[in-house]
N, C-alpha and C positions, 0 to 999 in steps of 0.2 A: 553432044556435052548435057543440054539440057534434058534431051529424051533419057540417056541414059540416068541421070539424075531422079528423073520422076520415076522410071523403072524400079530401082535402088527403093525409092519411097515408099513405091507401091506394095512391094517384097516385104518390107518390113512391115509395113501397116499389116499384110495379110500373115506374118509370120505372128506378130502381135495377138492380132484377135485370136488365132488360132490357139497360141498359149494361155489367152485368157479364158477362151471354153475349154480347153483340156483341164486347167484349172478349177473352172466351175463344177465339170463332169468329176475331177478329183474331189472336189470339196464336198459332193452328195455322196461319193462313195462309203465313207465312214458311215454317216447316218443310215442308210441301208442293212449295214453290217453291223452295228451299235446294237444288236440284241442277241441273247442266247439263249438256247431251249434247255429244258432239264424234265428227265423222267421221273414223273412224282405220281404216286397210287392216290389218286383221289377219284376213283370207280364211286359210285353209290352202290353200296350193298343189293338195296330195293330194285336198283334199276341199273343192273352190270353195263347196260350198253353204253351208258353216257355220265357222265359228270356229275357229282353230288353237288349241288348247286350250295345247300347249306353246308359245307365243307370248306368249300373251294371259296366263297366269299371273304371269309376272313382272312384267308391264306394270301389272296391276291389283295384285301386292304394291307395285309402287315408289310407284303412286297413293296406297294406302292408307299408305304409310310418310311422307307429306307432313302436315306439322303443321296443316295445313287442311280435308283429307279426311277424312271419317268412315267412308263407303265407297266402291268401282269394282265396277263394273257393266259386263257388254259383254255386247250381243246376239248371239241366235245365228250371224245372218248372218257375224260378225266385222267387221262395219262402223260399229258405234256403239258409243261409252263413255258412261257416266253415272257421274258424279262428284256425290256426295252430301256438301255440305260442313258443317263440323265448325263448331257455333254460336259468334257470334263473329267467325268470320274475317271478312276483308274482300275484295274485287276483287283489290285489289294481289297480296296474298297468294294466294291461289285461283289467278290468271293465272300467278302465276311457280312454284306448283307443277305446272301442266301445262306450262308451258314448260320445267322441268327433267326431268320425265319423258319430254317427246320428244324432249328432246334425249340424254339418257342411250341412250334404247331406239331413236334416228335415226328417228322418225316423224312426221307430220305432224296434229296436232290442229286442226280446224275446228269450230270452235263451231258449232250451228245455233241456229236461233232460230224466231220467228214462230209459222204455223201445223205446221210440221216439230216444232219443238219442244213446242208443245202436242198432237201426235198422241202421239208419243213420251212424254208425261208419262203419256196417259192409261194404255198399255199396262206402263208402268215402276210403277204404284202396287202392282199385285199380283206382281210381279217374275218372271212370268210368262213364259217364253222367254228370260229373263235371266241370266247366270250370273257368279258372283264367285269370288275364289280358291280357297274351299273346294270349290265344284263344279265348275269348268274341268276338271277331269278326264274327267266325263263327255263335254266334249266331243273327246276324246283317245279314248274309248272308240266313239264314235262313228264317229271319224273313221277308226279301226281296220277297222273294218266296212265301212264304202264303200272301202277299200284290199283289204280281203281279199276282197272280192266282184267287183271290178275284175280283179285278179287272177285269181281262178278262172273269171270271163268270156273270159280272155285262153285260158287252159290249154284250156276246151271248143271254142273256134274253133278251135283248132288239134291238140283230141285230142278230137273228139266222143265217145268212148266213155267218157271221166270226167265224160261230163252227169249220170249215176245218181249220182256221188260229190260232186256239188256243195256241195250242202249239209255236206256232212263236211270235205271240204276247207276250206272258210269258216271253219266252226270249229275246225277242228286251228289253221290259223294266227292267227286274230285276236288271241288272247290273246299269240301272238308281237311281233306288230305292235304290239298293245297296250304291251307292255313296253318297246320300240324308243320310243313317243312318251312315255312318261312316266318315261323314263330309268332304266329300271329292267332292262334288257336282256343279258347277259352272251355276250359271241362276236359273231362276223358276222351279219347281218340274214339274207344268203343261207343260210349254212350252219343256220342255226336253223330258216330256215322249209321248207328242203328236207329236214332230219331230220323235222319235222313231218308232212311229207305223204308220206314213203317207203313205210311202212305201208301207206299206203290205196293207191297208183298201182303201175302197171304201168311197165316201163321204158320205154315209148315215151310214155307220158303222165307221167311223171317229167321226161323230156327236153322236154317241150312245158311245163311248167312252168317248169325252168330258164329257157328262152327267153322266157317272159312276166317272170320278173323282170329279165332286163336288159334289159327296155324300162323300168324304173323303177316307182316308185307312185303318181307322177303319170298324170292321165288323157291321152292323146294325142288328136289331133284324131277326133272323131266319138265317145269315150269317154266313159260318164258318171263 
Protein backbone atom coordinates (compact mmCIF):
# COMPACT_ATOMS: atom_id res chain seq x y z
CA UNK A 1 0.00 0.00 0.00
CA UNK A 2 2.74 2.41 1.01
CA UNK A 3 4.81 1.43 -2.04
CA UNK A 4 1.86 2.04 -4.37
CA UNK A 5 1.21 5.43 -2.81
CA UNK A 6 4.91 6.34 -3.14
CA UNK A 7 4.98 5.26 -6.79
CA UNK A 8 1.89 7.31 -7.53
CA UNK A 9 3.44 10.34 -5.88
CA UNK A 10 6.61 9.94 -7.91
CA UNK A 11 4.64 9.65 -11.15
CA UNK A 12 2.64 12.75 -10.20
CA UNK A 13 5.82 14.72 -9.47
CA UNK A 14 7.38 13.61 -12.77
CA UNK A 15 4.30 14.62 -14.73
CA UNK A 16 4.22 17.94 -12.91
CA UNK A 17 7.87 18.61 -13.74
CA UNK A 18 7.29 17.64 -17.36
CA UNK A 19 4.33 19.99 -17.51
CA UNK A 20 6.40 22.83 -16.07
CA UNK A 21 9.16 22.23 -18.59
CA UNK A 22 6.63 22.17 -21.41
CA UNK A 23 5.11 25.40 -20.14
CA UNK A 24 8.54 27.03 -19.96
CA UNK A 25 9.33 25.91 -23.48
CA UNK A 26 5.96 27.13 -24.66
CA UNK A 27 6.64 30.43 -22.96
CA UNK A 28 9.83 30.83 -24.99
CA UNK A 29 8.19 30.16 -28.31
CA UNK A 30 6.27 33.45 -28.67
CA UNK A 31 9.46 35.37 -27.92
CA UNK A 32 11.35 33.58 -30.67
CA UNK A 33 8.50 34.18 -33.12
CA UNK A 34 7.65 37.70 -31.95
CA UNK A 35 9.15 39.46 -34.92
CA UNK A 36 8.32 40.07 -38.56
CA UNK A 37 10.31 40.56 -41.73
CA UNK A 38 9.56 43.13 -44.40
CA UNK A 39 10.96 43.67 -47.85
CA UNK A 40 12.01 47.34 -48.01
CA UNK A 41 14.09 49.20 -50.66
CA UNK A 42 17.06 50.51 -48.66
CA UNK A 43 19.95 49.66 -50.96
CA UNK A 44 22.63 52.28 -51.39
CA UNK A 45 22.72 53.89 -54.88
CA UNK A 46 26.48 54.46 -54.57
CA UNK A 47 27.12 50.93 -53.28
CA UNK A 48 24.23 48.75 -54.52
CA UNK A 49 25.56 45.63 -52.84
CA UNK A 50 24.83 46.98 -49.34
CA UNK A 51 22.26 48.94 -47.35
CA UNK A 52 22.58 52.72 -47.27
CA UNK A 53 23.61 53.59 -43.72
CA UNK A 54 22.41 57.18 -43.94
CA UNK A 55 18.98 56.09 -45.14
CA UNK A 56 18.70 53.10 -42.84
CA UNK A 57 19.39 54.83 -39.54
CA UNK A 58 16.36 57.19 -39.49
CA UNK A 59 14.05 54.37 -40.57
CA UNK A 60 15.26 52.09 -37.77
CA UNK A 61 14.98 54.93 -35.26
CA UNK A 62 11.45 55.70 -36.38
CA UNK A 63 10.45 52.06 -35.98
CA UNK A 64 11.92 51.81 -32.48
CA UNK A 65 10.06 54.99 -31.51
CA UNK A 66 6.81 53.14 -32.11
CA UNK A 67 5.16 51.85 -28.90
CA UNK A 68 4.84 48.30 -30.26
CA UNK A 69 8.44 47.90 -31.51
CA UNK A 70 11.26 46.73 -29.24
CA UNK A 71 14.03 46.44 -31.86
CA UNK A 72 14.49 47.24 -35.55
CA UNK A 73 17.19 45.75 -37.79
CA UNK A 74 18.18 45.76 -41.46
CA UNK A 75 20.12 43.10 -43.34
CA UNK A 76 23.38 43.94 -45.08
CA UNK A 77 21.84 44.00 -48.55
CA UNK A 78 19.35 46.70 -47.54
CA UNK A 79 16.39 44.67 -48.74
CA UNK A 80 14.99 43.27 -45.48
CA UNK A 81 13.93 45.02 -42.26
CA UNK A 82 13.17 43.00 -39.14
CA UNK A 83 10.86 44.33 -36.44
CA UNK A 84 10.98 42.72 -32.99
CA UNK A 85 7.70 43.35 -31.21
CA UNK A 86 7.21 44.40 -27.62
CA UNK A 87 5.46 41.92 -25.37
CA UNK A 88 1.76 42.64 -25.16
CA UNK A 89 1.48 44.43 -28.50
CA UNK A 90 -1.18 43.16 -30.89
CA UNK A 91 -1.38 42.85 -34.65
CA UNK A 92 -3.37 46.08 -35.02
CA UNK A 93 -0.70 48.09 -33.18
CA UNK A 94 2.09 46.40 -35.09
CA UNK A 95 0.54 47.02 -38.50
CA UNK A 96 -0.14 50.64 -37.56
CA UNK A 97 3.49 51.12 -36.51
CA UNK A 98 4.84 49.85 -39.82
CA UNK A 99 2.30 51.84 -41.84
CA UNK A 100 3.21 55.06 -40.03
CA UNK A 101 6.95 54.63 -40.62
CA UNK A 102 6.35 53.68 -44.25
CA UNK A 103 4.32 56.85 -44.72
CA UNK A 104 6.85 59.11 -42.98
CA UNK A 105 9.77 57.83 -45.07
CA UNK A 106 7.82 57.23 -48.28
CA UNK A 107 8.70 53.53 -48.32
CA UNK A 108 6.83 50.35 -49.08
CA UNK A 109 7.04 47.62 -46.45
CA UNK A 110 6.00 44.22 -47.84
CA UNK A 111 5.63 41.60 -45.12
CA UNK A 112 7.28 38.26 -45.82
CA UNK A 113 5.92 34.91 -44.74
CA UNK A 114 6.20 31.19 -45.34
CA UNK A 115 9.55 29.59 -46.14
CA UNK A 116 11.16 32.97 -46.81
CA UNK A 117 10.37 34.21 -43.30
CA UNK A 118 11.47 30.91 -41.74
CA UNK A 119 14.83 31.09 -43.50
CA UNK A 120 15.33 34.67 -42.36
CA UNK A 121 14.38 33.72 -38.82
CA UNK A 122 17.26 31.27 -38.67
CA UNK A 123 19.86 33.86 -39.67
CA UNK A 124 18.27 36.56 -37.53
CA UNK A 125 18.67 34.59 -34.31
CA UNK A 126 22.39 35.40 -34.16
CA UNK A 127 22.00 38.93 -35.64
CA UNK A 128 25.06 38.15 -37.76
CA UNK A 129 24.86 40.27 -40.92
CA UNK A 130 22.14 42.49 -39.42
CA UNK A 131 22.47 46.15 -38.37
CA UNK A 132 20.54 48.32 -35.93
CA UNK A 133 20.51 52.09 -35.39
CA UNK A 134 23.71 51.84 -33.32
CA UNK A 135 25.70 49.92 -35.94
CA UNK A 136 24.29 51.45 -39.14
CA UNK A 137 27.37 53.68 -39.45
CA UNK A 138 29.36 50.53 -40.24
CA UNK A 139 27.42 50.41 -43.49
CA UNK A 140 28.43 54.02 -44.20
CA UNK A 141 32.06 53.07 -43.58
CA UNK A 142 31.78 50.29 -46.15
CA UNK A 143 29.99 52.59 -48.59
CA UNK A 144 32.81 55.14 -48.29
CA UNK A 145 35.35 52.42 -49.08
CA UNK A 146 33.44 51.27 -52.16
CA UNK A 147 33.16 54.83 -53.49
CA UNK A 148 36.83 55.57 -52.78
CA UNK A 149 37.88 52.46 -54.68
CA UNK A 150 35.60 53.35 -57.61
CA UNK A 151 36.94 56.89 -57.90
CA UNK A 152 40.49 55.58 -57.74
CA UNK A 153 39.86 53.04 -60.50
CA UNK A 154 38.58 55.89 -62.69
CA UNK A 155 41.70 57.90 -61.88
CA UNK A 156 44.02 55.06 -62.84
CA UNK A 157 42.04 54.36 -66.04
CA UNK A 158 42.69 57.93 -67.22
CA UNK A 159 46.11 58.37 -65.62
CA UNK A 160 47.91 54.98 -65.49
CA UNK A 161 50.90 56.58 -63.77
CA UNK A 162 48.75 56.79 -60.63
CA UNK A 163 48.44 53.00 -60.38
CA UNK A 164 51.28 52.74 -57.87
CA UNK A 165 49.56 55.33 -55.69
CA UNK A 166 46.09 53.76 -55.81
CA UNK A 167 46.05 52.33 -52.29
CA UNK A 168 47.32 55.61 -50.85
CA UNK A 169 44.66 57.58 -52.73
CA UNK A 170 41.90 55.30 -51.42
CA UNK A 171 43.14 55.75 -47.86
CA UNK A 172 43.28 59.53 -48.33
CA UNK A 173 39.75 60.03 -49.66
CA UNK A 174 37.86 57.35 -47.73
CA UNK A 175 37.70 59.37 -44.45
CA UNK A 176 36.41 62.41 -46.35
CA UNK A 177 33.67 60.35 -47.96
CA UNK A 178 32.78 58.78 -44.62
CA UNK A 179 32.31 62.22 -43.09
CA UNK A 180 29.91 63.07 -45.91
CA UNK A 181 27.87 59.94 -45.36
CA UNK A 182 27.48 60.38 -41.60
CA UNK A 183 26.76 64.09 -41.84
CA UNK A 184 30.00 65.38 -40.35
CA UNK A 185 31.56 67.08 -43.37
CA UNK A 186 32.52 70.73 -43.77
CA UNK A 187 32.83 72.37 -47.20
CA UNK A 188 32.09 70.85 -50.59
CA UNK A 189 32.93 67.24 -51.31
CA UNK A 190 35.00 68.04 -54.41
CA UNK A 191 37.15 70.59 -52.60
CA UNK A 192 37.87 68.24 -49.73
CA UNK A 193 38.63 65.22 -51.92
CA UNK A 194 40.89 67.15 -54.25
CA UNK A 195 42.61 68.69 -51.24
CA UNK A 196 43.19 65.21 -49.80
CA UNK A 197 44.88 63.86 -52.94
CA UNK A 198 46.75 67.00 -54.07
CA UNK A 199 49.93 66.10 -52.13
CA UNK A 200 49.89 62.61 -53.71
CA UNK A 201 49.28 63.27 -57.40
CA UNK A 202 51.07 65.16 -60.16
CA UNK A 203 49.29 67.75 -62.29
CA UNK A 204 48.05 65.30 -64.93
CA UNK A 205 46.87 62.81 -62.34
CA UNK A 206 45.08 65.52 -60.40
CA UNK A 207 43.16 66.56 -63.52
CA UNK A 208 42.18 62.94 -64.09
CA UNK A 209 40.94 62.70 -60.50
CA UNK A 210 38.90 65.90 -60.90
CA UNK A 211 37.33 64.42 -64.05
CA UNK A 212 36.53 61.21 -62.14
CA UNK A 213 34.71 63.25 -59.51
CA UNK A 214 32.58 64.98 -62.15
CA UNK A 215 31.10 61.58 -63.04
CA UNK A 216 29.60 61.34 -59.55
CA UNK A 217 29.87 58.66 -56.91
CA UNK A 218 27.35 56.18 -58.26
CA UNK A 219 28.56 53.29 -60.42
CA UNK A 220 28.38 53.91 -64.16
CA UNK A 221 27.55 51.14 -66.60
CA UNK A 222 30.19 48.44 -66.29
CA UNK A 223 31.54 49.74 -62.96
CA UNK A 224 31.46 47.95 -59.64
